[in-house]
OpenMM code with the backbone's topology and positions (N, CA, C; nanometers):
from openmm import Vec3, app, unit

residues = "UNK UNK UNK UNK UNK UNK UNK UNK UNK UNK UNK UNK UNK UNK UNK UNK UNK UNK UNK UNK UNK UNK UNK UNK UNK UNK UNK UNK UNK UNK UNK UNK UNK UNK UNK UNK UNK UNK UNK UNK UNK UNK UNK UNK UNK UNK UNK UNK UNK UNK UNK UNK UNK UNK UNK UNK UNK UNK UNK UNK UNK UNK UNK UNK UNK UNK UNK UNK UNK UNK UNK UNK UNK UNK UNK UNK UNK UNK UNK UNK UNK UNK UNK UNK UNK UNK UNK UNK UNK UNK UNK UNK UNK UNK UNK UNK UNK UNK UNK UNK UNK UNK UNK UNK UNK UNK UNK UNK UNK UNK UNK UNK UNK UNK UNK UNK UNK UNK UNK UNK UNK UNK UNK UNK UNK UNK UNK UNK UNK UNK UNK UNK UNK UNK UNK UNK UNK UNK UNK UNK UNK UNK UNK UNK UNK UNK UNK UNK UNK UNK".split()
positions = [
    Vec3(0.0973, -0.1213, -0.0173),
    Vec3(-0.0163, -0.0121, -0.0197),
    Vec3(0.0768, 0.1422, 0.0208),
    Vec3(0.0211, 0.2099, -0.0887),
    Vec3(0.1240, 0.3431, -0.1108),
    Vec3(0.0891, 0.4608, 0.0222),
    Vec3(0.1942, 0.5445, 0.0442),
    Vec3(0.1357, 0.6550, 0.1365),
    Vec3(0.1725, 0.7821, 0.0835),
    Vec3(0.2004, 0.7634, -0.0585),
    Vec3(0.1974, 0.8894, -0.1477),
    Vec3(0.0957, 0.9466, -0.1120),
    Vec3(0.0592, 1.1099, -0.1310),
    Vec3(-0.0209, 1.1916, -0.1207),
    Vec3(-0.0179, 1.2669, -0.2468),
    Vec3(-0.1362, 1.2954, -0.3067),
    Vec3(-0.0937, 1.4086, -0.4223),
    Vec3(-0.0693, 1.5319, -0.3550),
    Vec3(0.0135, 1.5810, -0.4778),
    Vec3(0.0356, 1.7156, -0.4126),
    Vec3(-0.0466, 1.8355, -0.4721),
    Vec3(-0.0908, 1.9137, -0.4109),
    Vec3(-0.1457, 2.0220, -0.4635),
    Vec3(-0.1354, 2.1322, -0.5987),
    Vec3(-0.1999, 2.1661, -0.6410),
    Vec3(-0.1588, 2.3011, -0.7327),
    Vec3(-0.0439, 2.3906, -0.6791),
    Vec3(-0.1581, 2.4402, -0.5495),
    Vec3(-0.0130, 2.5243, -0.4681),
    Vec3(0.0349, 2.5191, -0.4398),
    Vec3(0.1282, 2.3392, -0.4014),
    Vec3(0.2681, 2.3295, -0.3795),
    Vec3(0.3535, 2.3527, -0.4766),
    Vec3(0.3078, 2.3272, -0.6323),
    Vec3(0.3808, 2.3638, -0.7585),
    Vec3(0.4192, 2.5098, -0.7619),
    Vec3(0.3214, 2.6108, -0.7589),
    Vec3(0.2519, 2.7494, -0.7513),
    Vec3(0.4334, 2.7836, -0.6272),
    Vec3(0.4357, 2.7266, -0.5141),
    Vec3(0.5042, 2.7617, -0.4287),
    Vec3(0.6226, 2.7451, -0.4342),
    Vec3(0.6744, 2.6088, -0.5362),
    Vec3(0.7979, 2.5727, -0.5617),
    Vec3(0.8132, 2.6935, -0.6922),
    Vec3(0.7608, 2.7218, -0.8194),
    Vec3(0.7670, 2.8272, -0.8921),
    Vec3(0.8202, 2.9394, -0.8454),
    Vec3(0.7273, 2.9788, -0.7287),
    Vec3(0.7564, 3.1303, -0.6966),
    Vec3(0.8886, 3.1134, -0.6433),
    Vec3(0.9053, 3.0480, -0.5025),
    Vec3(1.0388, 3.0588, -0.4748),
    Vec3(1.1883, 3.0352, -0.5967),
    Vec3(1.1879, 2.9385, -0.6654),
    Vec3(1.2432, 2.9474, -0.7785),
    Vec3(1.3317, 3.0702, -0.8305),
    Vec3(1.1679, 3.1375, -0.9091),
    Vec3(1.1648, 3.2390, -0.9456),
    Vec3(1.2461, 3.3183, -0.7941),
    Vec3(1.1814, 3.3651, -0.7218),
    Vec3(1.2727, 3.4657, -0.6326),
    Vec3(1.4269, 3.4426, -0.6435),
    Vec3(1.4581, 3.2958, -0.5754),
    Vec3(1.5920, 3.2512, -0.5984),
    Vec3(1.7028, 3.3268, -0.7067),
    Vec3(1.5819, 3.3217, -0.8201),
    Vec3(1.7086, 3.3105, -0.9539),
    Vec3(1.7245, 3.4709, -0.9172),
    Vec3(1.6077, 3.5185, -0.9331),
    Vec3(1.6110, 3.6734, -0.9533),
    Vec3(1.7043, 3.7420, -0.7875),
    Vec3(1.7212, 3.6722, -0.6978),
    Vec3(1.7533, 3.7420, -0.5838),
    Vec3(1.9389, 3.6893, -0.6771),
    Vec3(1.9861, 3.6036, -0.6644),
    Vec3(2.0858, 3.5935, -0.7181),
    Vec3(2.1652, 3.6654, -0.8271),
    Vec3(2.0710, 3.7024, -0.9724),
    Vec3(2.0889, 3.7948, -1.0579),
    Vec3(2.0911, 3.9096, -0.9852),
    Vec3(1.9915, 3.9637, -0.9140),
    Vec3(1.9897, 4.0905, -0.8757),
    Vec3(2.1027, 4.1275, -0.7692),
    Vec3(2.1579, 4.0443, -0.7144),
    Vec3(2.2380, 4.0686, -0.5603),
    Vec3(2.3579, 4.0688, -0.6146),
    Vec3(2.4151, 3.9262, -0.7339),
    Vec3(2.5067, 3.9615, -0.7792),
    Vec3(2.5527, 4.0491, -0.8543),
    Vec3(2.4473, 4.0885, -0.9381),
    Vec3(2.4532, 4.2378, -1.0163),
    Vec3(2.5156, 4.3447, -0.9348),
    Vec3(2.4460, 4.3746, -0.8068),
    Vec3(2.5004, 4.4782, -0.7228),
    Vec3(2.6297, 4.4547, -0.6647),
    Vec3(2.6599, 4.3149, -0.6043),
    Vec3(2.8062, 4.2883, -0.5707),
    Vec3(2.9112, 4.2886, -0.6896),
    Vec3(2.9084, 4.2661, -0.7797),
    Vec3(2.9814, 4.2597, -0.9091),
    Vec3(3.0018, 4.3977, -0.9356),
    Vec3(2.8998, 4.4988, -0.9095),
    Vec3(2.9008, 4.6199, -0.9396),
    Vec3(2.8170, 4.7146, -0.8300),
    Vec3(2.9164, 4.7410, -0.7331),
    Vec3(2.8579, 4.8243, -0.6332),
    Vec3(2.7467, 4.9675, -0.6579),
    Vec3(2.8044, 5.0410, -0.7454),
    Vec3(2.7284, 5.1504, -0.7960),
    Vec3(2.5946, 5.1484, -0.8680),
    Vec3(2.5472, 5.0233, -0.9083),
    Vec3(2.4419, 5.0054, -0.9517),
    Vec3(2.4073, 4.9796, -1.0883),
    Vec3(2.5135, 5.0577, -1.1546),
    Vec3(2.4931, 5.1375, -1.2810),
    Vec3(2.4710, 4.9673, -1.3526),
    Vec3(2.4901, 4.8068, -1.3453),
    Vec3(2.4547, 4.7337, -1.3984),
    Vec3(2.3346, 4.6842, -1.3783),
    Vec3(2.2356, 4.7449, -1.3247),
    Vec3(2.1033, 4.7442, -1.3298),
    Vec3(2.0402, 4.8708, -1.3530),
    Vec3(2.0993, 4.9526, -1.4037),
    Vec3(2.0469, 5.0601, -1.3935),
    Vec3(2.0064, 5.1532, -1.2871),
    Vec3(2.0431, 5.1313, -1.1702),
    Vec3(2.0008, 5.1707, -1.0562),
    Vec3(2.0899, 5.3298, -1.0188),
    Vec3(2.0916, 5.4473, -1.0395),
    Vec3(2.1662, 5.5108, -0.9794),
    Vec3(2.1705, 5.5432, -0.8022),
    Vec3(2.3092, 5.5850, -0.8073),
    Vec3(2.3539, 5.5687, -0.6603),
    Vec3(2.2749, 5.6588, -0.5797),
    Vec3(2.2307, 5.8040, -0.6416),
    Vec3(2.1655, 5.8742, -0.5880),
    Vec3(2.0471, 5.8168, -0.4993),
    Vec3(2.0021, 5.7068, -0.5351),
    Vec3(1.8629, 5.6393, -0.4454),
    Vec3(1.9181, 5.6288, -0.3339),
    Vec3(2.0300, 5.6135, -0.3255),
    Vec3(2.0729, 5.5978, -0.1488),
    Vec3(2.0954, 5.6985, -0.0930),
    Vec3(2.0488, 5.8219, -0.1180),
    Vec3(2.1517, 5.9407, -0.0444),
    Vec3(2.0348, 5.9297, 0.0791),
    Vec3(2.0810, 5.9798, 0.1973),
    Vec3(2.0316, 5.9363, 0.2935),
    Vec3(1.9742, 5.7958, 0.3918),
    Vec3(2.0172, 5.7344, 0.3068),
    Vec3(2.0214, 5.5796, 0.3547),
    Vec3(2.1563, 5.5293, 0.4452),
    Vec3(2.1668, 5.3986, 0.4911),
    Vec3(2.2687, 5.3717, 0.5937),
    Vec3(2.3913, 5.3582, 0.4527),
    Vec3(2.3911, 5.3220, 0.3667),
    Vec3(2.4519, 5.2519, 0.1939),
    Vec3(2.5226, 5.3815, 0.1598),
    Vec3(2.6165, 5.3560, 0.1389),
    Vec3(2.7098, 5.4886, 0.0475),
    Vec3(2.7208, 5.4134, -0.1076),
    Vec3(2.7045, 5.2627, -0.1093),
    Vec3(2.7155, 5.1873, -0.2382),
    Vec3(2.5881, 5.0882, -0.2430),
    Vec3(2.5845, 4.9987, -0.3132),
    Vec3(2.4612, 4.8737, -0.3040),
    Vec3(2.5354, 4.7245, -0.2655),
    Vec3(2.6335, 4.7204, -0.2343),
    Vec3(2.7749, 4.6335, -0.1853),
    Vec3(2.6232, 4.5212, -0.0707),
    Vec3(2.6468, 4.5884, 0.0286),
    Vec3(2.5705, 4.5670, 0.1391),
    Vec3(2.3972, 4.5142, 0.0591),
    Vec3(2.3478, 4.5890, 0.0558),
    Vec3(2.1949, 4.5631, -0.0034),
    Vec3(2.2518, 4.4219, -0.1322),
    Vec3(2.3360, 4.4486, -0.1998),
    Vec3(2.3472, 4.2941, -0.2787),
    Vec3(2.3870, 4.1869, -0.2419),
    Vec3(2.4300, 4.1757, -0.1297),
    Vec3(2.4828, 4.0641, -0.0462),
    Vec3(2.4097, 4.0261, 0.0143),
    Vec3(2.3003, 4.1154, 0.0821),
    Vec3(2.1727, 4.0588, 0.1701),
    Vec3(2.0719, 3.9976, 0.0558),
    Vec3(2.0673, 4.0762, -0.0416),
    Vec3(1.9632, 4.0223, -0.1797),
    Vec3(2.0415, 3.8806, -0.2296),
    Vec3(2.1708, 3.8619, -0.2758),
    Vec3(2.2115, 3.7223, -0.3161),
    Vec3(2.1966, 3.6570, -0.2154),
    Vec3(2.2273, 3.6836, -0.0845),
    Vec3(2.2073, 3.5393, 0.0210),
    Vec3(2.0692, 3.5394, 0.0715),
    Vec3(2.0314, 3.6100, 0.1311),
    Vec3(1.8791, 3.5769, 0.1753),
    Vec3(1.7504, 3.5770, 0.0865),
    Vec3(1.7508, 3.6459, -0.0366),
    Vec3(1.6526, 3.6331, -0.1089),
    Vec3(1.7070, 3.5683, -0.2910),
    Vec3(1.8369, 3.5534, -0.2470),
    Vec3(1.8366, 3.4193, -0.3483),
    Vec3(1.9013, 3.3047, -0.3479),
    Vec3(1.9990, 3.2866, -0.2533),
    Vec3(2.0609, 3.1347, -0.1765),
    Vec3(1.9311, 3.0588, -0.0934),
    Vec3(1.8907, 3.1108, -0.0160),
    Vec3(1.8412, 3.0735, 0.1031),
    Vec3(1.6664, 3.0131, 0.0059),
    Vec3(1.6127, 3.0751, -0.0988),
    Vec3(1.4827, 3.0676, -0.1363),
    Vec3(1.5210, 2.9123, -0.2191),
    Vec3(1.6375, 2.9354, -0.2436),
    Vec3(1.6568, 2.7836, -0.3141),
    Vec3(1.6780, 2.6614, -0.2454),
    Vec3(1.7335, 2.7003, -0.1338),
    Vec3(1.7793, 2.5963, -0.0505),
    Vec3(1.5997, 2.5263, -0.0084),
    Vec3(1.5279, 2.6338, 0.0335),
    Vec3(1.3999, 2.6161, 0.1535),
    Vec3(1.3078, 2.4916, -0.0213),
    Vec3(1.3444, 2.5563, -0.1563),
    Vec3(1.2631, 2.5020, -0.2282),
    Vec3(1.3173, 2.3447, -0.2383),
    Vec3(1.4271, 2.3277, -0.2331),
    Vec3(1.5076, 2.1805, -0.1964),
    Vec3(1.4179, 2.0837, -0.1010),
    Vec3(1.4285, 2.1712, -0.0088),
    Vec3(1.3579, 2.1103, 0.1476),
    Vec3(1.2171, 2.1134, 0.1259),
    Vec3(1.1451, 2.2177, 0.0514),
    Vec3(0.9872, 2.1284, 0.0032),
    Vec3(0.9662, 2.0144, -0.0721),
    Vec3(1.0943, 2.0210, -0.1747),
    Vec3(1.0795, 1.9279, -0.2468),
    Vec3(1.0870, 1.7620, -0.2215),
    Vec3(1.1566, 1.7752, -0.0747),
    Vec3(1.2027, 1.6765, -0.0245),
    Vec3(1.1123, 1.6356, 0.1214),
    Vec3(1.0059, 1.7521, 0.1035),
    Vec3(0.8916, 1.7235, 0.2073),
    Vec3(0.9842, 1.7020, 0.3566),
    Vec3(1.0612, 1.8600, 0.3582),
    Vec3(1.0803, 1.8505, 0.5420),
    Vec3(1.0323, 1.9658, 0.5691),
    Vec3(0.9950, 1.9274, 0.7094),
    Vec3(0.8999, 2.0057, 0.7809),
    Vec3(0.9903, 2.1736, 0.7441),
    Vec3(1.1271, 2.1995, 0.8008),
    Vec3(1.1765, 2.3128, 0.7908),
    Vec3(1.1863, 2.3468, 0.6425),
    Vec3(1.1252, 2.3046, 0.5290),
    Vec3(1.1017, 2.3741, 0.4514),
    Vec3(0.9734, 2.4783, 0.4109),
    Vec3(0.9012, 2.4044, 0.4893),
    Vec3(0.7888, 2.4880, 0.5539),
    Vec3(0.8022, 2.6142, 0.5804),
    Vec3(0.8702, 2.5742, 0.7076),
    Vec3(0.9176, 2.7340, 0.7634),
    Vec3(0.9952, 2.8169, 0.7084),
    Vec3(1.1026, 2.7494, 0.6104),
    Vec3(1.1675, 2.8649, 0.5296),
    Vec3(1.0936, 2.9247, 0.4330),
    Vec3(1.0318, 2.8383, 0.3993),
    Vec3(0.9026, 2.9372, 0.2781),
    Vec3(0.8469, 3.0580, 0.3686),
    Vec3(0.7767, 3.0302, 0.4699),
    Vec3(0.7265, 3.1350, 0.5429),
    Vec3(0.8257, 3.2357, 0.5719),
    Vec3(0.9632, 3.1953, 0.6036),
    Vec3(1.0748, 3.2951, 0.6285),
    Vec3(1.0942, 3.3684, 0.5066),
    Vec3(1.0996, 3.3279, 0.4169),
    Vec3(1.1477, 3.3957, 0.2766),
    Vec3(0.9918, 3.4945, 0.2448),
    Vec3(0.9000, 3.4574, 0.2606),
    Vec3(0.8178, 3.5217, 0.2430),
    Vec3(0.7824, 3.6790, 0.3227),
    Vec3(0.8192, 3.6264, 0.4672),
    Vec3(0.8115, 3.7584, 0.5216),
    Vec3(0.9606, 3.8273, 0.5022),
    Vec3(1.0958, 3.7778, 0.4858),
    Vec3(1.2100, 3.8500, 0.4319),
    Vec3(1.1710, 3.9214, 0.3205),
    Vec3(1.0703, 3.8667, 0.2250),
    Vec3(1.0556, 3.9283, 0.1008),
    Vec3(0.9887, 4.0704, 0.1310),
    Vec3(0.8516, 4.0738, 0.2063),
    Vec3(0.7599, 4.1615, 0.2404),
    Vec3(0.8445, 4.2699, 0.3326),
    Vec3(0.9591, 4.2400, 0.4461),
    Vec3(1.0414, 4.3177, 0.5037),
    Vec3(1.1136, 4.4081, 0.3618),
    Vec3(1.2057, 4.3161, 0.2817),
    Vec3(1.2852, 4.3916, 0.2085),
    Vec3(1.2332, 4.4808, 0.1024),
    Vec3(1.0950, 4.4688, 0.0613),
    Vec3(1.0327, 4.5573, -0.0400),
    Vec3(0.9723, 4.6859, 0.0578),
    Vec3(0.9041, 4.6937, 0.2130),
    Vec3(0.8921, 4.7852, 0.2934),
    Vec3(0.9784, 4.8910, 0.3244),
    Vec3(1.1315, 4.8223, 0.3524),
    Vec3(1.2186, 4.9077, 0.3968),
    Vec3(1.2798, 4.9585, 0.2629),
    Vec3(1.2824, 4.8814, 0.1809),
    Vec3(1.3450, 4.9577, 0.0076),
    Vec3(1.2651, 5.1164, 0.0077),
    Vec3(1.1223, 5.0852, -0.0004),
    Vec3(1.0121, 5.1726, -0.0384),
    Vec3(1.0607, 5.2566, 0.0894),
    Vec3(1.0674, 5.2204, 0.2061),
    Vec3(1.1098, 5.3489, 0.2885),
    Vec3(1.2266, 5.4252, 0.2488),
    Vec3(1.2878, 5.3315, 0.2017),
    Vec3(1.4437, 5.3940, 0.2191),
    Vec3(1.4781, 5.5255, 0.0551),
    Vec3(1.4227, 5.4431, -0.0358),
    Vec3(1.4362, 5.5304, -0.1496),
    Vec3(1.2788, 5.5688, -0.2633),
    Vec3(1.1502, 5.5379, -0.1889),
    Vec3(1.0842, 5.5271, -0.2229),
    Vec3(0.9844, 5.4592, -0.3079),
    Vec3(0.8521, 5.4887, -0.3471),
    Vec3(0.8328, 5.3750, -0.4359),
    Vec3(0.8179, 5.4540, -0.5894),
    Vec3(0.8520, 5.3289, -0.6824),
    Vec3(0.9255, 5.3617, -0.8148),
    Vec3(0.8333, 5.2803, -0.9106),
    Vec3(0.7465, 5.2990, -1.0006),
    Vec3(0.6274, 5.2310, -1.0888),
    Vec3(0.7076, 5.1985, -1.2401),
    Vec3(0.8212, 5.2744, -1.2309),
    Vec3(0.8969, 5.2323, -1.3711),
    Vec3(1.0647, 5.2008, -1.3643),
    Vec3(1.0555, 5.0546, -1.3656),
    Vec3(0.9643, 4.9559, -1.3944),
    Vec3(0.9135, 4.9065, -1.2453),
    Vec3(0.8402, 4.8415, -1.2911),
    Vec3(0.6927, 4.8020, -1.1679),
    Vec3(0.7349, 4.6914, -1.0874),
    Vec3(0.8977, 4.6804, -1.0736),
    Vec3(0.9572, 4.5824, -0.9682),
    Vec3(0.8961, 4.5706, -0.8235),
    Vec3(0.8735, 4.6625, -0.7973),
    Vec3(0.8542, 4.6998, -0.6461),
    Vec3(0.7030, 4.6511, -0.6235),
    Vec3(0.6243, 4.6557, -0.6960),
    Vec3(0.4951, 4.6242, -0.7223),
    Vec3(0.5060, 4.4509, -0.7567),
    Vec3(0.6059, 4.4236, -0.8182),
    Vec3(0.5865, 4.2707, -0.8780),
    Vec3(0.6338, 4.1916, -0.7385),
    Vec3(0.7308, 4.2394, -0.6648),
    Vec3(0.7826, 4.1476, -0.5798),
    Vec3(0.7093, 4.1676, -0.4189),
    Vec3(0.6494, 4.2523, -0.4179),
    Vec3(0.5540, 4.3100, -0.3211),
    Vec3(0.4123, 4.1897, -0.3452),
    Vec3(0.3894, 4.2075, -0.4378),
    Vec3(0.2529, 4.0887, -0.5038),
    Vec3(0.2786, 3.9482, -0.4407),
    Vec3(0.4338, 3.9478, -0.5092),
    Vec3(0.5075, 3.7648, -0.4925),
    Vec3(0.5407, 3.7843, -0.3359),
    Vec3(0.5407, 3.8270, -0.2381),
    Vec3(0.5896, 3.8113, -0.1174),
    Vec3(0.4407, 3.7651, -0.0449),
    Vec3(0.3410, 3.8547, -0.0840),
    Vec3(0.1971, 3.8435, -0.0738),
    Vec3(0.1457, 3.7047, -0.0897),
    Vec3(0.1684, 3.6501, -0.2200),
    Vec3(0.1345, 3.5614, -0.2911),
    Vec3(0.1906, 3.4167, -0.2033),
    Vec3(0.3352, 3.4312, -0.1647),
    Vec3(0.4320, 3.3624, -0.1057),
    Vec3(0.3658, 3.3503, 0.0721),
    Vec3(0.3176, 3.3961, 0.0835),
    Vec3(0.2764, 3.4130, 0.2053),
    Vec3(0.1714, 3.3476, 0.2450),
    Vec3(0.0328, 3.4116, 0.1678),
    Vec3(-0.0841, 3.3226, 0.1532),
    Vec3(-0.0664, 3.2079, 0.1416),
    Vec3(0.0021, 3.1319, 0.0194),
    Vec3(0.0311, 3.0029, -0.0149),
    Vec3(0.0817, 2.8978, 0.0903),
    Vec3(0.2112, 2.9600, 0.1771),
    Vec3(0.2754, 2.9042, 0.2741),
    Vec3(0.1315, 2.8551, 0.3691),
    Vec3(0.0063, 2.9329, 0.3993),
    Vec3(-0.0612, 2.9617, 0.5004),
    Vec3(-0.1840, 2.8473, 0.4531),
    Vec3(-0.1990, 2.7976, 0.2902),
    Vec3(-0.3199, 2.7378, 0.2799),
    Vec3(-0.3405, 2.5940, 0.3939),
    Vec3(-0.4185, 2.5543, 0.3854),
    Vec3(-0.4486, 2.4475, 0.4781),
    Vec3(-0.3582, 2.2817, 0.3817),
    Vec3(-0.3428, 2.2998, 0.2285),
    Vec3(-0.3645, 2.1878, 0.1866),
    Vec3(-0.2174, 2.2060, 0.2031),
    Vec3(-0.1566, 2.2834, 0.1753),
    Vec3(0.0417, 2.2892, 0.1816),
    Vec3(0.0679, 2.2615, 0.3448),
    Vec3(-0.0225, 2.3333, 0.4377),
    Vec3(0.0172, 2.2814, 0.5697),
    Vec3(-0.0143, 2.1334, 0.6111),
    Vec3(-0.1010, 2.0569, 0.5655),
    Vec3(-0.0721, 1.9463, 0.5413),
    Vec3(0.0126, 1.8651, 0.4910),
    Vec3(0.0990, 1.8832, 0.4172),
    Vec3(0.1915, 1.8031, 0.3425),
    Vec3(0.2995, 1.8055, 0.4416),
    Vec3(0.3050, 1.9403, 0.5123),
    Vec3(0.4183, 1.9425, 0.5874),
    Vec3(0.4402, 1.9424, 0.7924),
    Vec3(0.2910, 1.9435, 0.7725),
    Vec3(0.2782, 1.9233, 0.9167),
    Vec3(0.1930, 1.7740, 0.9844),
    Vec3(0.2157, 1.7086, 1.0277),
    Vec3(0.1707, 1.6137, 1.0518),
    Vec3(0.0312, 1.5869, 1.1327),
    Vec3(0.0284, 1.7297, 1.2393),
    Vec3(-0.1187, 1.6881, 1.3376),
    Vec3(-0.1577, 1.7751, 1.2418),
    Vec3(-0.1687, 1.8530, 1.1174),
    Vec3(-0.2704, 1.9459, 1.0676),
    Vec3(-0.3685, 1.8451, 0.9712),
    Vec3(-0.4763, 1.9017, 0.9704),
    Vec3(-0.5751, 1.8066, 0.8437),
    Vec3(-0.5792, 1.8883, 0.7151),
    Vec3(-0.6369, 1.7778, 0.6589),
    Vec3(-0.6707, 1.9040, 0.5177),
    Vec3(-0.7746, 1.9916, 0.4836),
    Vec3(-0.8366, 1.9834, 0.5996),
    Vec3(-0.9538, 2.0688, 0.6179),
    Vec3(-0.9300, 2.1778, 0.6722),
    Vec3(-0.7983, 2.2070, 0.7446),
    Vec3(-0.7704, 2.3153, 0.8030),
    Vec3(-0.7708, 2.3261, 0.9792),
    Vec3(-0.8251, 2.1961, 1.0282),
    Vec3(-0.8739, 2.2167, 1.1556),
    Vec3(-0.7351, 2.1186, 1.2194),
    Vec3(-0.6683, 2.1446, 1.3452),
    Vec3(-0.6015, 2.0534, 1.3876),
    Vec3(-0.6578, 1.9374, 1.4335),
    Vec3(-0.5635, 1.7975, 1.4614),
    Vec3(-0.5822, 1.6966, 1.4315),
    Vec3(-0.6373, 1.6594, 1.6222),
] * unit.nanometer
topology = app.Topology()
chain = topology.addChain("A")
for resn in residues:
    res = topology.addResidue(resn, chain)
    for name in ("N", "CA", "C"):
        topology.addAtom(name, app.Element.getBySymbol(name[0]), res)
């Protein structure tokens, strides 16, 4: 008798969101580390006026590690059905919400290109998907599919 449980569409959507975020974080963070002036991403250094940073090196390192490498590790944990993968996905969503919030507080909202909006929606989407009963059921043994605890 097989103990395999079919995975909901939301599980694959969660994995896709995490892979997208991870690759984006590696690309964006890597570009800022490689060229801390921000010119590789067409981000003027003047955006950092009044912030804690004189260039984009530290934000690039944070972006590369916390929003690049970490989501990909979490994705692997989710794929292997590890409970820490669920917690990691929750942390990625919260880290991205904080990142976007701090970015908007520090440099203002920029709608062209609408990256802050896209990643803000991604963060909220991740947060919601991680909380879905179908996802929690896959990773928490004491959680029933209908959303009530056992």
